[in-house]
Structures are given as structure tokens and as C-alpha cells.
KEVO-680121 format. One record per residue (C-alpha): x, y, z. Coordinates in steps of 0.5 Angstrom, whole numbers. Layout:
    xx    yy    zz
     X     Y     Z
...
END
This chain:
    xx    yy    zz
   -47   -22   -71
   -53   -24   -66
   -57   -19   -63
   -63   -19   -58
   -66   -13   -58
   -68    -9   -52
   -72    -4   -55
   -66     1   -54
   -67     2   -47
   -63    -3   -43
   -69    -6   -40
   -69   -13   -43
   -63   -18   -44
   -57   -15   -47
   -54   -16   -54
   -50   -22   -55
   -44   -22   -60
   -42   -27   -64
   -34   -26   -65
   -32   -33   -67
   -30   -29   -73
   -25   -25   -70
   -22   -30   -66
   -15   -33   -69
   -14   -26   -73
    -7   -22   -73
    -8   -17   -68
    -8   -12   -73
   -15   -14   -76
   -17   -17   -69
   -18   -10   -66
   -22    -7   -72
   -26   -13   -72
   -28   -13   -64
   -29    -6   -65
   -35    -7   -71
   -38   -12   -67
   -39    -8   -60
   -41    -2   -64
   -47    -6   -67
   -48    -8   -59
   -49    -1   -56
   -51     3   -63
   -58     5   -62
   -59     4   -55
   -61     9   -50
   -57     6   -45
   -51     2   -47
   -49     0   -40
   -52    -7   -40
   -49    -8   -47
   -42    -6   -44
   -43   -11   -38
   -45   -17   -44
   -38   -15   -47
   -34   -15   -41
   -37   -22   -39
   -36   -24   -46
   -28   -22   -46
   -27   -25   -39
   -30   -32   -42
   -26   -31   -48
   -20   -29   -45
   -14   -28   -49
   -13   -22   -54
   -20   -20   -53
   -19   -19   -45
   -12   -16   -46
   -14   -11   -51
   -22   -10   -49
   -20    -4   -45
   -17    -1   -52
   -23    -3   -56
   -28     0   -52
   -24     7   -52
   -27     7   -60
   -33     4   -58
   -35     9   -53
   -32    15   -57
   -36    13   -63
   -43    12   -59
   -42    18   -55
   -42    22   -62
   -47    18   -65
   -52    18   -59
   -51    26   -57
   -48    25   -51
   -46    32   -48
   -42    34   -41
   -48    35   -38
   -51    28   -40
   -44    24   -39
   -46    22   -33
   -53    18   -35
   -48    14   -40
   -42    12   -36
   -42     5   -33
   -43     3   -26
   -37    -2   -25
   -30    -2   -22
   -28    -6   -28
   -21    -3   -31
   -22    -7   -37
   -28    -6   -42
   -33    -2   -38
   -27     3   -36
   -25     4   -43
   -32     6   -46
   -32    11   -40
   -26    13   -42
   -28    14   -50
   -34    17   -47
   -31    23   -44
   -26    23   -50
   -33    24   -54
   -35    30   -50
   -28    34   -51
   -32    39   -56
   -37    41   -50
   -30    43   -46
   -29    50   -45
   -21    50   -45
   -22    56   -41
   -25    53   -35
   -22    45   -35
   -24    45   -27
   -31    47   -29
   -32    41   -33
   -28    35   -30
   -33    38   -23
   -37    32   -26
   -33    27   -24
   -35    28   -17
   -42    26   -18
   -39    19   -19
   -41    14   -14
   -34    10   -12
   -27    12   -12
   -25     8   -17
   -30    11   -22
   -28    18   -20
   -21    16   -22
   -23    13   -28
   -27    20   -30
   -21    24   -29
   -17    20   -33
   -21    20   -39
   -21    28   -38
   -14    27   -40
   -16    23   -46
   -21    29   -48
   -16    35   -46
   -11    31   -52
   -16    31   -57
   -18    38   -56
   -11    40   -58
    -9    34   -63
    -6    30   -58
    -1    35   -57
     2    34   -49
     4    41   -47
    -3    45   -47
    -6    38   -45
    -2    38   -39
    -3    45   -37
   -11    43   -37
    -9    37   -33
    -5    42   -28
   -11    47   -27
   -15    41   -24
   -10    41   -18
    -5    37   -14
   -10    32   -12
   -12    30   -19
    -7    33   -24
    -3    26   -24
    -9    22   -26
   -11    27   -31
    -4    27   -34
    -5    19   -34
   -10    19   -39
    -7    24   -43
     0    20   -44
    -5    14   -45
    -8    18   -51
     0    19   -53
     2    13   -53
    -5    11   -57
    -2    15   -62
     4    13   -62
     2     6   -64
    -4     9   -68
   -10     7   -63
   -17    10   -63
   -16    14   -68
   -11    19   -64
    -6    22   -69
     1    24   -67
     3    30   -68
     9    32   -73
    17    30   -70
    13    27   -64
    18    23   -59
    17    16   -59
    22    13   -54
    19    13   -47
    27    15   -44
    27    21   -49
    19    23   -47
    19    22   -40
    26    25   -39
    23    32   -41
    17    32   -37
    15    36   -31
    17    32   -24
    10    31   -22
     8    27   -29
    14    23   -30
    11    17   -27
     4    18   -31
     9    19   -37
    12    12   -36
     6     8   -33
     3     7   -40
     9     7   -45
    10     0   -44
     2    -3   -44
     1     2   -50
     8     1   -53
    10    -6   -51
    17    -7   -53
    17   -13   -59
    18   -20   -57
    19   -18   -50
    16   -21   -43
    18   -19   -37
    17   -25   -32
    23   -24   -28
    27   -19   -24
    32   -19   -29
    27   -17   -35
    25   -11   -31
    33    -9   -30
    34   -10   -37
    28    -5   -39
    30     0   -35
    39    -1   -35
    42     6   -35
    36    10   -31
    37    13   -25
    33    17   -20
    26    18   -21
    27    16   -29
    29     9   -26
    24     9   -21
    18    10   -26
    21     6   -31
    21     0   -26
    13     1   -25
    12     1   -32
    16    -5   -33
    13    -8   -27
     5    -7   -30
     7   -12   -37
     9   -17   -32
     4   -23   -30
    -3   -21   -29
    -3   -25   -22
    -1   -20   -18
     2   -25   -12
     7   -27   -17
     9   -20   -19
    10   -19   -12
    15   -25   -12
    19   -22   -18
    19   -15   -15
    22   -19    -9
    28   -21   -13
    30   -14   -15
    37   -12   -11
    36    -5   -10
    30    -3    -5
    28     3    -9
    27    -2   -15
    23    -6   -11
    18    -1    -8
    17     2   -15
    16    -5   -18
    11    -6   -12
     7     0   -15
     6    -4   -21
     2    -9   -18
    -5   -10   -22
    -9   -11   -15
   -14    -9   -20
   -14   -16   -23
   -17   -19   -17
   -24   -14   -16
   -29   -18   -14
   -25   -22   -10
   -26   -24    -2
   -23   -21     3
   -19   -26     5
   -16   -26    -2
   -14   -19    -1
   -11   -20     6
    -7   -26     3
    -4   -21    -3
    -2   -16     2
     0   -21     7
     6   -22     2
     9   -16     4
    13   -20     9
    17   -22     3
    20   -15     3
    24   -12     9
    25    -5    13
    22     1     9
    21    -3     3
    16    -8     7
    13    -1    10
    12     2     3
     9    -5     1
     3    -5     6
     2     3     5
     1     2    -3
    -3    -4    -3
    -7    -1     3
    -8     4    -1
   -11     1    -8
   -14    -5    -4
   -18     1    -1
   -20     4    -8
   -22    -3   -11
   -26    -4    -5
   -29     4    -4
   -26     4     3
   -28    -2     6
   -21    -5     6
   -19    -1    11
   -24    -4    16
   -25   -11    14
   -18   -12    12
   -13    -9    15
   -15   -11    22
   -14   -18    20
    -6   -17    18
    -2   -21    23
     3   -15    26
     1    -8    29
     6    -5    24
     2    -8    18
    -4    -6    21
    -2     1    22
     2     2    15
    -4    -1    12
   -10     3    15
    -5     9    14
    -5     7     6
   -12     7     6
   -13    13     8
   -10    16     2
   -15    13    -2
   -17    19    -4
   -11    23    -6
    -8    22   -13
    -7    15   -15
    -1    17   -20
     0    10   -22
    -6     6   -23
   -11     3   -28
END
């Protein structure tokens, strides 16, 4: 590795990794290679955040495996850094990245929160998670709550039932997003990522696992199922692929599965919406829209966001309304509320503007299916 020392304070230029050795390795070898490289970047720094941003920049330049897997890699980096640097629940906010990026920085944030699990009193979960209210943006508050889902799982050895009880104690505005973190950790355990350990006799088929979960947690259960445990040699590039993954399911299970299938579709949310528009059942199309990766457009212009939500015209009737409501909500999240005033008024029809604003008004409610 080539490192430039910032004195541990993060004030000078952050370390620059030489990850050439990791490129081209098989996935099982690439992940630990990148993990070691990035751990060396943050180790010993009083403020790791400049190095985390440098890692994110490197991942965006490199693309490929690193960009797709940086979130998971940085879970391990953040959790290890928290232990080595002595991060506690009381000091957590001093280390969380100041970024809405759902990739490398969010993974590091979730790892940090997982790392402070020993500080969490399971008798007072709401008190512990109250620290998330201090995060500066809606996305970071969501990400912090998601991280506590990971932490609750580690408290109980990756056993879902007691972890979900702690999530439920956070109240309806946070419980589903906390639960998504818990299921995220569960699927980590299924694939052996981030040192998560699968309990004996654990269920590894999402159809069985999610069918047995409380209704309020079915969508979070499914949302992470394919992201972390992708069906082998399966690519979602058409409506038929979505249907194939969810064939035989009905009701809420079908809806949640379709969202999960959408999530592992193309990275461009506009392309995802075209796939969703090809689904024959309106309920499938609306569920598919919930899986569009709007967060991939983070930092784009308002015009780009308006162009995306304008594609809701691909749909008809109630599905079109659902599209404007959902994209209005999540575009408000990624802009910390700005889209409601800057974007929604630019939509052509009065109904589109009304549904967009209505969705944006719900940005502080549980997101349920988001990353």
C-alpha cells in the first residue's frame, strides 16, 4: 500500500490505496484483499472520515466488483476500526461519515454502529438508538437506525427473534428500517460475510424465512435477500426475470419478492422503471418501483431527478400515482427534503405534482425498502 500520513487527524490529504493486487482476483479472494487495504487506510486515524471518502472515490473510479461490494467490505472495516479506536455509543457521532452515499460510507457507518453493540443495553434499545436523531440528514438518520439492526443482531449472536424485538421497541417510525439492518446481518451470516455467524438450523431460503416473519417485517426481510444472497448465474434484465424469481408467491410475499428482484436489476433507475412497466399486474409494477435504486443518482441535478420521476408516465391509473408517491418520497430523502420544493413543482400535470408532494411529506416515516 502507498500511504500518505495525515498525522492521524484527517486534516491533510487522506491515504491513497494501491489496490492493483486486488483487481482481477476471484470474488472470495478480492473481498479480504480490499478489506485489508482499507483497514490500513483508516487504522490509527483520530478521524477516519477523509480516508473513507478517499476509499469511496477510489471505488467509483474503479467500478466493477469494488463498487458493487464496497458497502459490505466497509462493514468489516468500520466494525474493526470501532474496536481498535475504542469508539463507544457516546462518541459514535464523532466518527459517522458525513455523507449520504449508500455505498462505501454507509457500509462504514453500519460497521461502526455494529462495533458499539457491546455498549447497547438491550433493556433500553430506544435510548441507545436515540443517538440517530443527531444525524444531520434524513438519509443519515435512516442509515444510523439500519446500523442498529446490525448491532442488535450481534448482541444476540445473529438470532433474528430477539434482535427484532429490540427493533420493535424503537417504535413504528424506525422498527422496519432497523429490521432491514437485522435481516441484512442475517443474510451476511448466510454467505459468511463480515464475520456474521449463522445460528444452527437457520433457514437460508428467503421464501421460507420471510413467510414466517411478522407482516410488518416481510418487506425488509425480502429486500436484502437477493442483494446479499443473489441467485447463482441469474440476472434481472427483463420483466420475465422478475416473475421467474417470484413465481408461485402471492399477496404480501409476492409484493416483497418483486421489490427484492427489482433491487438486483440494472443500476440505472430509469432502466429499472422500464422493466417495471413491462409487468402485467399493477401490484407487481408498484412493488417493482419500490426497488428502483434512486440513491444511485445521489448528487445529480434537479433536472435529472425530475426526468426520472417523469417516467412515472410509463404507468397508468393507481400504479402511476404510486410511482409519483414513492419516487417523491425517496427523492426527498436523498435531497434531504429539497426535492419537494425544487422538483415536484416542475412536473407537468397537477396530479403528478400533488402525488409527488404527498410522497415527499412522508420522508420522515419508515422507508422500509431502501438502502
